N, C-alpha and C positions, 0 to 999 in steps of 0.2 A: 613690612608692617615691625613698628617700632614696639620691641618689650618695655615692658616698665616694672621694677622691683616691687616687691610685697614681702612685711616683713614677716618673721615667723608667728607675732602673734594674731596677724591679720589672718592667716591661712587657719591657727586654730580656731577663729571668734567664727569663722564660716564652716567647719568643720562642725564646731559644734553645735552651730545653729543650725544644719542639715541634717543633721543627726536627730537633735531635737525635732524638726517638724517631720521629718518620719516617724518617731517616739509616739510623738501626739495625735497626728494624724491616723496612726495605727489603734492608738488607745480608743480613742472618739468614733472608731466607727461603728457602723451599723450592717449588717449582713442575713438578719434573721428572716426576712421576708422582702417580698419585691417593694413593697413601700418605703420599707425603711432602708434598703439598699440604693435605691434609685431617687428617694424624696427625701430623706432624712425625717419618714414619717409625719411629714405636715405639720411639723410640731415647732417650728422657729420663729421666735419673738423679732421685732421691727428692725432691732438693731445689728442683730445677728443677720438679717437678712442683708440688710444696709450695705453693712460690714464687709461680706463675703461677697454680694454684688459690684461694689467697688472694687474689689481686688483681683476679681476674675476680667472686669472690663480694662483695668488698666494691662494690657496686653502687650506683646513686645511692638505691637503696631502704634501703642503710643506711647510709651517710654523712648524705646528707642528710636523708632518711626518718627514722631511728633516733635521729640527733643531737635532729630534730624533735619528736618523742614525746617523749624523754628530756626535751626542755625543756618538752613540754605534759604529761604524766601520770607523770614521773617513772625510775628506773632499770629497772621492770620490763621494760621493752622489749628489756632484754640475754638477758632467757628464751628469745629467738628463737635466739639464737646460744649460748647452754648447752646449749639442745635441741639445738641443730644438734652440737654437740661428740658429744655421745651418740649422733648417727645418723650420725656420720661412723666413728666403731668400728662400729658395725652392719655399714654401708655396707662398710669396710674387710676384715671377716671373713666375712660371708655372702655379698656381691652381687659387691664385686670381682674376685675370682677367677674368678667366672662369667663376666663380662662380658671380660677379658683373655683368657680360655681358648679363649673361642667366636670370637674374633679380627672382632668387629664393629664396622664402623666409626661404627654409630648405635646410640642406645639401643632405636628401634622395632625397627631388623633384629634385635636381641635376643627383642624379642615375635613376629618370627616365626619365629625359631627354636625358640621354646619352643609359639608356636600355632599363627599362619598369615597370610597377608600382609593378611586383613582389618583383624587388630590393628594390624600394622604401618603402613599406609596411615592409620588412627586417629589412634594418635598422633603418627604423625610431622604430619601435619594441624594438631592441636591445639598441638603445640609449633612450628613455624611460625608458627602466628597469635599465640599469647603471646608468643614471642622479639619480633615486631616489635612489636606493641601494648601489649604488658607490659613487656619491659627494655629493647629501642633505645629506644623511645621517651620513655619513663620517662629515661634517661640523656642522651637528648640535652636532654631539657626541662629537667632538673636542672642541665646544663652552661649552657643560654641563662639562668637564674636568675641565675647567680653573674655571668656576663658584664653581667647588664643592671644588677647593683648597681656594675659600676666606669662601665658606659659605658648609662645607662637611656633616652639618645636613639635609641640602635639599635635597628632592629625585631627582636622575637625571634624571626620566623620567620628571617631574615637570620642571626641567631648561630647557630640552629641547623643549616642548612644549613652554614655555616662548619666546625662542629663533626664533622657528617655526612663531610665532606669529608677532614678531616684523621684520621681513625679509617679512611676506607675506604683513604685513599693509602698505607699502607703493607699493610694487611691483605689486600686484593683481591689484590696483585700477589703475595705471598709465603706467605700460608696461612696455617695455624696455625703454623708454624713462626715465621714473625714478629710473629705476636701474641704466642705465647709468651718472645720473647728480649724486646718491649719491655714484658712483663708484669715480666718479673724487673727491669728499670730500675725500673719504674712502683710495684713493692711496696716497694721498698727505699726510695725518693722518699717514699711514703704512710707508711709507719712511722715517717721520722724525721720529715718535718713535723709529723705526727700529736702526736708525742711532743713538738714545740716549741711547738706549738699549747695542749697541755696545760698545758705548764708556764706559758705568759704568762695562760693562762686562770685557774689559780689563785692566782697570785700578785697578779691583782687581789682574785678574787674566791673563794678557798678557805678564807676563814673562815664564809662562807652555807653551804657544803658541811659543814663538821662543827659546824655549831650543829644541821644538818639530823641527821647522823647522832647526834650526841649525845642527840638529843631524840627520838630513835627515828620520827622522821616519817616518815607513808606515802610520801612519795617516795622515800625511799633502801629500802624495801621489795621484795623482788624477788616476794616470796608476797604477793598480793594477795587481798580478800573475795569470794566468789564473785560479789558485787553490783557487782564494780568493771568501769567501763567499759571499763580499759585491757585488763588480763592478770587474769580472773577463775584463781583457783587452777586449778581443776578444765581449766579449758582448756589448762594445763601439759603434762595429763598426757594427756587424750584429744585434742587438737588440734595442737598443737605438732608434735609427733613426727610425724603423720601428713605435716603440709604440710613436715616436714623433711627426712623422705623422698623427696619428689618434689622437693625443692630441690638437695638433696647428691647423691642416689643414681638418681635418673629425668631429671634435667635434661641435656640434650646439652650444654649451655654449658660446664658443669663437667665433666660427666665425660669428655667429650670430652680434657679435657687429662689424666685419669688413664690414659685409653686411649692416650696416648701414652707412656706410662711402659714401658722395656725389658723390664721382667717386671712379676711380683705381688707380690713383695716390695718392689721400687720404689715400684708403685703404692699399696702400703699404708703406708708409711713417710712419702709424701707425704702419703697424706689425715691422717696423724695429725700431720704437722708442720704441717697448715693447724689442725688442731684447737687446735694450741698459740698460734701467732698469731692465732686467733679469740678466744682468750680476751684478749687486748690490748685489743680493742674496749670493753671495760668502759672502761677506764681512756682511751682516745684518743677516743671518741665518745660514750657514753652518758654518763659521769660528767661532760665538759665540757658536755653538752647540758642538765643539769640546771645546773652553775653557773652557764649565761648565764642562767638565770630571773632569777637579781637584777642581771646584768650588764644585761642588755635587756629588761628586762621589759615586756607587752604587746605582744608583736610579733602583726600581724595574722594571719602566717602564721608557724606553728611551721618549716616547711619551711626559712625563713629565716633559722634560726640562726646554724648553721653556717657561710653565706657570711658574715653580720655578724661572726661571733669572726675571721674571718679576717680580712676588711677592716679592722675595728677593734681588735686586741689586737697584729696583729703588726706588728715595726717594718720601718724601709726595708729593702731590702734580705731579709729573710726573709718579709717578706709575698711579695716574688717565688717565695720556695722553698714558702713553702705555698701558693701558686696552683697552683704546678707540681703540688705533689701531691693539692691537690683534681682538677684536672684528668687527672690523672695516673689514680685512678680510675674518672672516667666514660671516658675515653678508650679505659684497658683492659677496662670493660664491653662496649661498643659495640662494638670489637675483636673481643672470644668471643664474642659475640653475632653477629658477621655471619657469622663464621667455621664458627659451629657451626648458622646455618640454611644458610647455602649447603650444608654438607655435608647435612644433612636431605635438602635440595629434589633434589641431585643423586644421591644414592646411593640413596634411599627412592622417587623417584619417576621421575626420569630414567633414571637406569640400568636400574633395573626394565623399563621401555618401554623403553627403545634399547638392548636386548642387546647389540648390535654396536660400540656407542662404545667406542673407546679409551682410555687413560691420557690422553692428551692431549685429547680432546675433553670428557671428564671435569671435566678441570682448566677448559678452556674454561667449559664451562657454571656451575661453580660460581664464577667472576667475574663472569658476568651476571648470576646469581643474587643475589649482593651487592650486585652495585650496584641492582636493585631494591627489593631489601630496604630498604637505608639511604635510597632515596628516598622507600617506604611510610612506614616510621620519621619520618622527617622532617615528613613532611605532616601524619601523626597528634598527633605531639608539643605541638603548641599547644592541643589538648584536654585534655590531664590537667591543665591549671588548671580545669577544671569540678568536679573530683574531691574539693577540700578539702586532703588530703593525699597525699607520694606514698606513704607507709608504708601508710596505710588502703588508696590505690586497688589496690597489690600486693595486700597481704595479701588483703582480700575477694574481688579478683577469683580468686585462688590456691586459698581456701576452699571455691568452687564446682568448678573443673575437677581438682584433684588426687587426692581421695577416691577417684574410679572408678580410675585409673591405677595409683595405690598397689595398690587393690586387686589388680587385675588382676598385677601383679608380686610382689606378697606370696602370694597363691595359687599363682600361676605357680610361684614356685621352692622352696615350701613343701610342696605339695600336689600329686603325680602323676597326682592324678585328672581336674584339672579341666583341660578341653580348649577347641581353636581358637572353637568355636561358643560356647561357655559364655563366655567371654572374651569376645568380640564384643559378644554381646548384655548383658553385663553394661556394657561400656562405654558402650554406643549408649544403655542404660537411664540410666546416671549422666551423660551429655549433656544427654540430656532434662529429667533434674529440675534442673541445671544452669540450665536456659533458662528453667525455670519460677520458679527462685529468683532470677534475675537481675530480672525482672519483679515474680513476688508472693511476694517474702520475708516479709514484714510478712503477709501472709494464711495463708503456712502455717509461720511458726516467731515469728510477733511481734517483740516486742526482743531475741531470745536474741542473744547473741552469736557473731560467726561461727565462732572457734574451738569454739564449743560446738554447733555446726553440723556440723562435719567428722565426728567419729564416727556420727553418724546416716547421712550419707553415706557411709561407709568401711561400716558394718555393710552397709547395704542392697545397695551394689555388690556385698559379699563374699557376698552369700544370693544374689542372683541369680546371679552367675558360676557358684558350686559347685551351686547347684541346676539351673540351665539345663544345665550341663554332666555332670550324668546324664542326661538325653535324649539323647546321642548318644554315642558309642563311646570306648573309654579311647584314649589319644593311643600312638601308636607308641613303641616305644623310642627311636628315632633322636632324635626331638624333645626327650628328657629327659638324652641326652647335653650335658655342659657345659652346663646352663637350671637343673639342680634343685639343692638342695642338698643334699650329704650328711655324713655323718661317717667315712664310709669313704674 
């Protein structure tokens, strides 16, 4: 791996920035009670919700993975974010009011309100495993890739441990309030830094992009043929929206920021604000990744394109700012995942088993859980390099586990006949199918693109949930209050 030089001033900028983030996060932490620690006291205004939601969503799969995918296959990768914006509107209108009105701490808790404890425990366990081995480990691995460019002689495992400690140092003591306040700074730094990188990228390779655009090259097309290996057009309709609903509306890491909103309206405004910010990722992540095809041809790993752009295009001084922006995205992701995963464990498992636990005990357990979570993620992170690319690793795993969960939420909210037993049978059936696909995908679906598998899994799960529900009683009226959508 080629090493790149970095000046003293850039190292100082990065070090000062990281120290400031740790200090700022600790200074603004709240851990006096469970509501303060896990949900920042449900007191956040819309602009804070929106900025923190955007910062938490720009994970390693977005920043490193999407720029790498744009480098490899073109702008079609932006369809994930474009579909996500449409999903955000759906989330703000239909699901968000139910989440906030029901006063839940976790999204699995909402499933218990609508169905029963079995669905809550299942979904919470899936979220915890996914957060550790998909999200947190992915963010740590991405951070390690960047530092390896600058310091190739440093052990990958050591880098991962250092970044785990940085994120944990302010998130564990201060909870969600620490994470959100750090994310406000990180979001601003990330946006400004990425705009600067786009400018320098275009100043050196903009002609390449405009030539592609003028010639209507396949690389600049968002809509691709059905045979396209990256994003077949049908997958945009039948696959991406399902993954988008899971990512934006069922994902504890992101939805926890919305649950911290003071009111439903503040939460809705925050989500829409995030949608506007997400539009910018076309210009500050995808397009620079495409331009880099000409600037850095023949990279062995597409995931290395964003770190290469940062290290080779940014001048002294601004390189430190951009590295700070890049590390902003990764540390904010790790921080968000840590807090949300500890919330899931504490509120969905520990608090249910130990009913007499007081607020201070819950906060203590949350902090201990965070420590264990970051250790597990750090141990798994080095294994991600075996999966090809971060985006492929993340999206393909998500395409197996998301459809049954999305099916349970959609039917639970829009159909008052489905019940707890039906939902649980559907979730377990979907999980068993996911396990089969993990080992026998080619035997079942052949070379079918993972986005085109999603609707089959969704429809199968919805059918199982609905039909199984018919064999059991009608849900009690209490289970339908603030958990099902109504126009009245």
